C-alpha positions as CSV (number, residue, x, y, z in Angstrom):
1,M,4.9,40.0,5.0
2,T,3.3,37.3,8.0
3,R,3.4,34.3,5.2
4,H,6.5,35.2,4.0
5,Y,8.1,34.9,7.6
6,T,5.7,31.5,8.0
7,L,7.3,30.1,4.9
8,L,10.9,31.3,5.9
9,A,10.2,29.5,9.5
10,I,9.1,26.4,7.4
11,T,12.4,26.1,5.6
12,A,14.2,26.6,8.5
13,L,12.9,23.5,9.7
14,I,13.5,21.3,6.9
15,I,17.2,21.0,7.9
16,P,17.5,21.5,11.6
17,A,19.8,19.6,13.9
18,Q,20.0,16.0,13.1
19,A,18.7,15.4,16.7
20,M,15.4,17.2,15.7
21,A,14.8,16.0,12.4
22,E,12.1,13.5,11.5
23,T,13.8,10.4,9.3
24,L,12.3,8.8,6.8
25,T,11.9,5.6,8.9
26,D,9.9,7.7,11.6
27,A,7.7,9.0,8.8
28,W,7.4,5.5,7.7
29,D,6.2,4.6,11.1
30,T,3.9,7.3,11.5
31,A,2.3,6.2,7.9
32,L,2.0,2.3,8.7
33,A,-0.1,3.1,11.9
34,S,-2.5,5.4,10.8
35,H,-2.9,4.7,7.1
36,R,-6.3,3.8,6.3
37,Q,-5.7,1.3,3.4
38,I,-3.3,-0.6,5.6
39,A,-5.9,-0.7,8.0
40,A,-8.2,-1.8,5.1
41,A,-5.7,-4.4,3.9
42,A,-4.9,-5.6,7.6
43,A,-9.0,-6.2,7.9
44,Q,-9.1,-8.2,4.8
45,R,-6.2,-10.4,6.0
46,D,-7.7,-11.2,9.5
47,A,-11.2,-11.9,7.5
48,A,-9.3,-14.3,5.4
49,D,-7.7,-16.0,8.7
50,Y,-11.5,-16.6,10.0
51,D,-12.4,-17.9,6.7
52,L,-9.4,-20.6,7.3
53,E,-10.6,-21.1,10.6
54,R,-14.2,-21.6,9.6
55,A,-12.9,-24.4,6.6
56,R,-10.7,-26.4,9.1
57,S,-13.6,-26.4,11.7
58,A,-15.4,-28.5,9.0
59,R,-13.6,-31.5,10.2
60,M,-14.6,-31.2,13.6
61,P,-17.9,-33.1,15.1
62,Q,-20.9,-30.7,15.1
63,L,-23.2,-31.0,18.2
64,G,-26.5,-29.7,18.2
65,I,-29.5,-29.7,20.7
66,S,-33.2,-29.3,20.2
67,T,-36.3,-29.2,22.1
68,E,-39.9,-29.0,21.1
69,Y,-42.9,-28.3,22.8
70,M,-46.6,-29.1,21.0
71,R,-50.0,-28.8,22.2
72,L,-52.9,-30.4,20.0
73,D,-56.6,-29.5,20.1
74,S,-57.2,-33.1,21.1
75,A,-54.9,-35.6,22.3
76,P,-54.9,-38.7,19.4
77,G,-55.0,-42.3,19.6
78,F,-54.6,-45.3,17.4
79,S,-57.7,-46.6,15.9
80,L,-57.1,-50.4,15.6
81,G,-60.0,-52.5,14.0
82,G,-63.0,-50.2,14.7
83,S,-61.6,-49.3,18.4
84,I,-59.8,-46.4,19.3
85,T,-56.9,-46.6,22.2
86,P,-56.6,-44.0,24.7
87,P,-54.6,-41.0,23.6
88,I,-50.9,-41.6,22.9
89,F,-49.9,-38.5,24.8
90,E,-50.6,-37.3,28.7
91,G,-53.2,-34.8,28.0
92,D,-53.2,-33.0,24.8
93,D,-49.3,-31.6,24.7
94,F,-46.3,-33.3,24.5
95,V,-42.3,-32.4,24.7
96,R,-39.6,-33.8,22.6
97,A,-35.7,-33.1,23.2
98,G,-32.8,-34.4,21.7
99,A,-29.0,-33.9,21.2
100,Q,-27.3,-35.1,18.3
101,V,-23.3,-35.2,16.9
102,R,-22.4,-35.5,13.7
103,M,-18.9,-36.3,12.2
104,P,-18.1,-36.3,9.0
105,V,-16.2,-39.5,7.5
106,Y,-16.2,-38.6,3.7
107,A,-17.0,-35.7,1.5
108,G,-15.4,-36.2,-1.9
109,G,-12.6,-34.0,-1.1
110,G,-14.6,-31.0,-0.7
111,I,-13.4,-30.3,3.2
112,S,-9.8,-30.6,2.3
113,S,-9.8,-28.7,-1.0
114,G,-11.9,-25.9,1.1
115,I,-9.1,-26.1,3.9
116,K,-6.5,-25.5,1.1
117,A,-8.1,-23.0,-0.8
118,A,-8.6,-21.1,2.6
119,E,-4.9,-21.3,3.6
120,L,-4.2,-19.9,-0.1
121,G,-6.5,-16.9,0.5
122,A,-4.9,-16.3,3.9
123,G,-1.5,-16.1,1.9
124,A,-2.7,-14.2,-0.8
125,A,-4.3,-11.6,1.7
126,A,-1.2,-11.3,3.5
127,D,0.9,-10.7,0.6
128,Q,-1.6,-8.0,-0.6
129,L,-1.2,-6.3,3.0
130,D,2.3,-6.3,2.1
131,A,1.9,-4.7,-1.3
132,V,-0.3,-2.1,0.4
133,V,2.1,-1.6,2.9
134,Q,5.2,-1.1,0.1
135,G,3.1,1.1,-1.7
136,T,2.2,3.5,1.3
137,K,6.1,3.7,2.4
138,M,6.8,4.8,-1.5
139,G,4.1,7.4,-1.2
140,V,5.7,8.4,2.2
141,A,9.1,8.8,0.1
142,E,7.8,10.3,-2.8
143,H,6.5,13.1,-0.5
144,Y,9.3,13.4,1.6
145,V,11.7,13.9,-1.1
146,A,9.2,16.3,-2.5
147,V,9.6,18.7,0.8
148,L,13.4,18.3,0.7
149,R,13.4,19.3,-3.1
150,A,11.2,22.0,-2.5
151,A,13.2,23.3,0.4
152,S,16.4,23.0,-1.7
153,A,14.7,25.1,-4.3
154,V,13.7,28.0,-1.6
155,D,17.3,27.8,-0.8
156,V,18.8,28.3,-4.1
157,A,16.6,31.0,-4.5
158,E,16.9,33.0,-1.8
159,S,20.6,32.5,-2.6
160,I,20.1,34.1,-6.2
161,V,18.3,37.0,-4.7
162,A,20.9,37.6,-2.1
163,S,23.4,37.5,-4.8
164,L,21.2,39.9,-7.2
165,T,20.5,42.3,-4.4
166,T,24.2,42.6,-3.9
167,H,24.5,43.2,-7.3
168,T,21.8,45.6,-7.8
169,D,22.8,47.8,-5.0
170,D,26.4,47.8,-6.7
171,T,25.2,49.1,-9.8
172,K,23.4,51.7,-8.2
173,N,26.1,53.3,-6.1
174,R,28.0,52.8,-9.7
175,L,25.4,54.8,-11.3
176,E,25.3,57.6,-8.8
177,F,28.8,58.1,-9.6
178,G,28.3,58.1,-13.5
179,A,30.5,55.1,-13.7
180,V,27.5,52.7,-15.3
181,P,25.0,53.8,-17.5
182,K,21.1,53.8,-16.1
183,N,19.9,50.8,-18.2
184,D,22.8,48.6,-16.1
185,Y,20.7,49.4,-13.0
186,L,17.2,48.9,-14.7
187,A,18.2,45.3,-16.1
188,A,19.6,44.4,-12.8
189,S,16.7,45.5,-10.8
190,V,14.2,43.6,-13.3
191,T,16.4,40.5,-12.9
192,L,16.2,41.0,-9.3
193,A,12.4,41.4,-9.4
194,N,12.0,38.3,-11.4
195,A,13.9,36.2,-9.0
196,K,12.2,37.4,-5.8
197,Q,9.0,36.2,-7.9
198,R,10.9,32.8,-8.1
199,L,11.2,32.9,-4.4
200,L,7.6,33.5,-3.7
201,Q,6.6,30.6,-6.2
202,A,9.4,28.3,-4.5
203,E,8.0,29.4,-0.9
204,N,4.6,28.3,-2.2
205,A,5.8,25.0,-3.6
206,L,7.2,24.3,0.0
207,D,4.2,25.3,1.9
208,Y,2.3,22.6,-0.3
209,A,4.7,20.2,-0.3
210,S,4.7,20.0,3.5
211,A,1.0,20.1,4.0
212,A,0.6,17.4,1.5
213,Y,3.2,15.6,3.5
214,N,1.3,16.0,6.7
215,R,-2.1,14.7,5.0
216,F,-0.4,11.5,3.5
217,L,1.0,11.1,7.5
218,G,-2.5,11.8,8.6
219,R,-1.5,14.9,10.5
220,P,-2.9,18.4,10.4
221,L,-1.7,20.1,7.2
222,E,-0.2,22.8,9.4
223,T,1.8,20.4,11.3
224,P,5.9,22.0,11.4
225,V,7.7,19.8,9.3
226,A,11.8,19.1,10.1
227,L,12.9,16.2,8.0
228,D,16.3,14.7,8.0
229,P,17.9,16.1,4.5
230,S,19.9,12.7,4.1
231,P,18.1,9.5,4.2
232,D,19.8,6.5,4.8
233,I,18.4,4.3,1.8
234,D,21.2,2.1,0.4
235,N,20.4,-0.7,2.6
236,L,16.9,-1.2,0.9
237,I,18.2,-2.4,-2.4
238,P,19.6,-5.7,-2.5
239,V,23.2,-6.2,-3.8
240,A,22.8,-7.1,-7.5
241,Q,25.7,-6.5,-10.2
242,R,23.2,-6.8,-13.4
243,M,20.0,-5.4,-14.0
244,Q,18.7,-9.1,-14.9
245,D,19.8,-10.2,-11.4
246,L,17.4,-7.6,-9.9
247,I,14.5,-8.6,-12.3
248,A,14.4,-11.9,-11.4
249,L,14.7,-11.5,-8.0
250,A,11.5,-9.0,-8.4
251,Q,9.8,-12.1,-10.0
252,T,10.2,-13.9,-6.8
253,Q,9.7,-11.6,-4.1
254,R,7.2,-8.8,-5.3
255,P,4.0,-9.6,-3.2
256,E,1.5,-8.8,-5.9
257,L,2.9,-11.6,-8.1
258,S,2.6,-13.9,-5.1
259,A,-0.7,-12.9,-4.2
260,M,-2.0,-13.6,-7.3
261,A,-0.6,-16.7,-7.8
262,M,-2.0,-17.9,-4.6
263,Q,-5.3,-16.2,-5.5
264,A,-5.9,-18.7,-8.9
265,E,-4.9,-21.5,-7.3
266,S,-7.0,-20.9,-4.3
267,L,-9.7,-20.6,-7.1
268,R,-8.6,-24.1,-8.1
269,K,-9.1,-25.8,-4.8
270,Q,-12.5,-23.9,-4.9
271,S,-13.5,-25.6,-8.3
272,D,-12.4,-28.8,-6.5
273,A,-14.6,-28.5,-3.4
274,A,-17.2,-27.4,-5.7
275,L,-17.1,-30.7,-7.9
276,A,-17.2,-32.5,-4.5
277,N,-20.8,-31.6,-3.7
278,S,-21.7,-34.2,-6.3
279,R,-19.9,-36.9,-4.4
280,P,-21.3,-39.0,-1.8
281,Q,-21.1,-37.4,1.5
282,V,-20.9,-40.0,4.7
283,S,-20.9,-39.1,8.2
284,L,-21.5,-40.9,11.6
285,A,-24.1,-39.6,13.6
286,G,-25.2,-40.3,17.2
287,G,-27.3,-38.7,20.2
288,Y,-29.8,-38.7,22.7
289,M,-33.6,-38.2,22.4
290,F,-36.6,-37.8,24.8
291,L,-40.0,-38.0,23.9
292,E,-43.0,-37.7,26.1
293,N,-45.1,-41.0,25.4
294,E,-47.2,-43.2,27.7
295,F,-47.1,-46.0,25.4
296,L,-43.3,-46.2,25.4
297,D,-41.7,-48.1,28.0
298,D,-39.1,-46.1,27.7
299,D,-39.3,-42.6,26.5
300,S,-35.4,-41.6,26.5
301,F,-32.9,-43.5,24.5
302,W,-29.8,-42.9,22.8
303,M,-29.0,-44.0,19.2
304,A,-26.1,-43.9,16.5
305,G,-25.9,-44.4,13.0
306,V,-24.5,-44.0,9.7
307,S,-25.8,-41.2,7.2
308,L,-25.3,-41.1,3.4
309,Q,-26.0,-38.4,1.2
310,W,-25.6,-38.4,-2.5
311,N,-27.1,-35.8,-4.9
312,L,-27.0,-37.9,-8.2
313,F,-28.7,-35.0,-10.0
314,D,-28.4,-31.2,-9.3
315,G,-28.7,-30.0,-13.1
316,G,-25.1,-29.4,-13.5
317,R,-25.0,-26.8,-11.2
318,S,-21.7,-28.2,-9.3
319,R,-20.1,-28.9,-12.6
320,K,-20.9,-25.6,-13.7
321,Q,-19.8,-23.7,-10.7
322,A,-16.3,-25.5,-10.9
323,A,-16.0,-24.6,-14.4
324,S,-16.6,-21.0,-13.5
325,L,-14.1,-20.9,-10.8
326,D,-11.3,-22.4,-13.0
327,S,-11.9,-19.9,-15.7
328,K,-11.5,-17.2,-13.0
329,A,-8.3,-18.7,-11.8
330,T,-7.1,-18.9,-15.6
331,A,-8.0,-15.2,-16.0
332,I,-6.0,-14.1,-13.0
333,G,-2.9,-16.2,-14.5
334,H,-3.1,-14.3,-17.3
335,Q,-3.5,-10.8,-15.3
336,R,-0.2,-12.3,-13.2
337,A,1.6,-12.8,-16.5
338,D,1.1,-9.3,-17.8
339,L,2.2,-8.2,-14.2
340,E,5.4,-10.0,-14.6
341,T,6.1,-7.8,-17.6
342,I,5.3,-4.7,-15.9
343,V,7.2,-5.4,-13.0
344,A,10.5,-6.2,-15.4
345,L,9.9,-2.9,-16.9
346,Q,9.7,-1.1,-13.6
347,V,13.1,-2.3,-12.4
348,R,14.5,-1.6,-15.8
349,R,13.3,2.3,-15.7
350,S,14.2,2.5,-11.9
351,W,17.6,1.0,-12.9
352,N,18.5,3.3,-15.7
353,D,16.9,6.0,-13.7
354,R,19.3,5.5,-10.9
355,V,22.7,5.3,-13.4
356,E,21.7,8.4,-14.9
357,A,20.9,10.1,-11.6
358,E,24.5,9.0,-10.3
359,N,26.4,10.2,-13.7
360,R,24.7,13.4,-13.4
361,I,25.8,14.1,-10.0
362,G,29.4,14.2,-11.0
363,V,28.4,16.4,-13.9
364,A,26.1,18.9,-12.0
365,E,28.6,19.0,-9.0
366,S,31.5,20.4,-11.6
367,A,28.9,22.7,-13.3
368,V,27.9,24.5,-10.0
369,A,31.7,25.1,-8.9
370,Q,32.4,26.4,-12.5
371,A,29.1,28.6,-12.6
372,T,30.2,30.2,-8.9
373,E,33.5,30.6,-10.0
374,N,32.7,32.2,-13.5
375,L,30.0,34.7,-11.5
376,R,33.2,35.6,-9.2
377,V,35.5,36.3,-12.1
378,V,32.9,38.4,-14.5
379,R,31.8,40.4,-11.2
380,N,35.5,41.4,-10.2
381,R,35.8,42.2,-14.1
382,Y,32.7,44.0,-13.6
383,T,34.0,45.9,-11.1
384,A,37.1,46.5,-12.9
385,G,35.4,47.7,-15.9
386,A,36.4,45.1,-18.1
387,S,33.1,43.3,-18.4
388,T,29.4,44.3,-19.0
389,N,26.3,44.0,-16.6
390,V,24.7,41.5,-19.1
391,E,27.7,39.0,-18.7
392,V,26.8,39.5,-14.8
393,L,23.3,38.8,-15.1
394,D,24.1,35.7,-17.6
395,A,26.4,34.2,-15.1
396,E,23.8,34.9,-12.5
397,A,21.7,32.7,-14.6
398,L,23.8,30.1,-15.1
399,R,24.5,29.5,-11.5
400,E,21.2,29.3,-10.7
401,Q,20.5,26.7,-13.4
402,S,23.3,24.6,-12.4
403,L,22.2,24.9,-9.0
404,S,18.8,23.5,-10.3
405,N,20.6,21.1,-12.2
406,H,22.2,19.6,-9.1
407,D,19.0,19.5,-6.7
408,D,17.6,17.7,-9.8
409,A,20.0,15.0,-9.8
410,R,20.2,14.6,-6.2
411,F,16.6,14.2,-5.6
412,E,16.3,12.1,-8.5
413,L,18.9,9.6,-7.6
414,V,17.2,9.4,-4.0
415,L,13.9,8.5,-5.7
416,A,15.4,6.1,-8.1
417,K,17.0,4.1,-5.6
418,L,13.4,4.0,-3.9
419,R,11.4,3.2,-6.6
420,L,14.1,0.4,-7.4
421,A,13.5,-0.9,-4.1
422,R,10.3,-0.7,-4.3
423,A,9.9,-2.3,-7.8
424,V,12.2,-5.0,-6.5
425,G,10.0,-5.6,-3.7
426,S,12.3,-4.9,-0.8
427,L,10.6,-1.7,0.5
């Protein structure tokens, strides 16, 4: 009994006063602030931004300092024609210190290619974060609608139980007066018992849907759920008169497609950077050095120069690394082409589902009205003795089915619109 009242309390909270209801936007804000997948994708984006800063810093001068203290077992001198000079160090130890600045001048295009690769990588990470955000919002929306659907199912089940209870009480009273046979009362009682079982199942489904919704939002499972029953989602779908227009739009703004395009181009730029390692590397160098030595007339001096480094043969390492990166870029290109067809299929399915649900709603609303009127007429005829108990129970079943069909059409339309927005990339 306690569980029953708890579930009824949850049901009552699903459609409260508008000021108390949690909107779909509120649910999205809660999820986006706490979802771990979004936090992980945001960390990946931050890492890509740091990689970009690191790549850009390769163009900056590098300043290094060094110092060294060395102690020898004996102070050496120079050997000159059989004679040995005095020790070249004061005592048997010496100090060396210096500072050097190195500025790259030419790196075979490796630095610029590395920067461009990092820029594309940062862009891809940002798009991947956007894709995770949209996927999370879609997950929230599906749980949100699942709660609304479960709550409506409880309402339908309660309505059927209430109606059948009235009918069963009526047949019992009529049986006591001998107006109907006993099997009318028995059939009504069994039908009522079955309806009560369906109500228990609907209440259990609502409890689970509410707990799953809370879990997805990162809240305790038992948190009371109070939702806006009419989420405003029509503004999420771009205005388009044809399905093909939305497919074309999805191809340009789906973040997954953009991310894969930038990943492939980033790999090609990394390939260019790898080939640059086999080209000459030129840099300017300058610095200051101090060397403790009594034979030098000046033990501190400035220096400047040009450094050239050219790895003429590396066993094909740079070339093979570049080829590997190019192959990876080609693989991503094929994957992206396949994803384009998947996106087009998602848009097509969501578009068709929306059209179907819109057409079903009108039919379902008419069926609900007709089933309700049919039940009223049959009951009146049963009271007047002009119809049978079976006809009343059949009318109740028709009303229950029509109400369920109407709920299916309503909530499938909401989901179809949300899935269409996700397929286009505008969620």
